[in-house]
C-alpha positions in Angstrom: 4.7 23.2 236.2 6.2 23.2 232.7 3.0 24.7 231.3 3.4 27.8 234.3 6.9 28.1 233.0 6.5 28.3 229.4 3.2 31.0 229.8 5.7 32.8 232.3 8.5 33.0 230.1 5.7 33.8 227.0 4.6 37.1 229.1 8.1 38.0 230.1 9.0 37.9 226.0 5.2 39.9 225.9 6.3 42.0 228.6 9.7 43.0 227.0 8.5 43.2 223.0 6.0 45.5 225.0 7.9 47.9 225.7 10.7 48.1 223.3 7.2 49.0 220.8 5.9 51.7 223.8 9.7 53.0 223.6 10.1 53.8 219.8 7.1 55.2 219.2 8.0 57.8 222.3 11.0 58.2 220.6 9.1 58.8 216.8 7.2 61.1 219.0 8.9 63.1 220.8 11.4 64.3 217.9 10.8 66.0 215.0 8.8 68.5 217.3 6.0 66.0 216.6 6.0 67.3 212.6 8.7 65.0 211.1 9.8 61.1 211.1 13.8 60.8 212.2 15.6 58.8 210.1 19.6 58.2 210.9 19.0 61.2 212.9 18.0 63.6 210.5 14.5 65.1 210.9 12.6 64.2 207.6 9.4 66.5 208.1 6.1 66.4 206.7 4.3 68.9 204.6 4.5 72.2 205.6 7.7 72.1 208.5 10.6 73.0 207.7 14.2 73.6 210.0 16.1 71.1 211.7 13.8 69.4 214.4 10.9 70.2 211.9 9.2 73.2 213.9 9.1 76.0 211.9 5.7 76.6 209.9 6.3 76.8 206.0 2.7 76.9 205.5 1.0 73.9 205.0 0.3 72.8 202.0 
């Protein structure tokens, strides 16, 4: 019985962690138009992208 409780508890922790990671990845890819990284609510654009949401092509480098 104790082993079953341990496995169930471990599964719950694993699912919560997996969900948190998935949400973080979704948030990163949906922000900054997918052309940059969001840090402290500010987009840091990848090379060749510009604008407040990295939505404008500034010419690929």
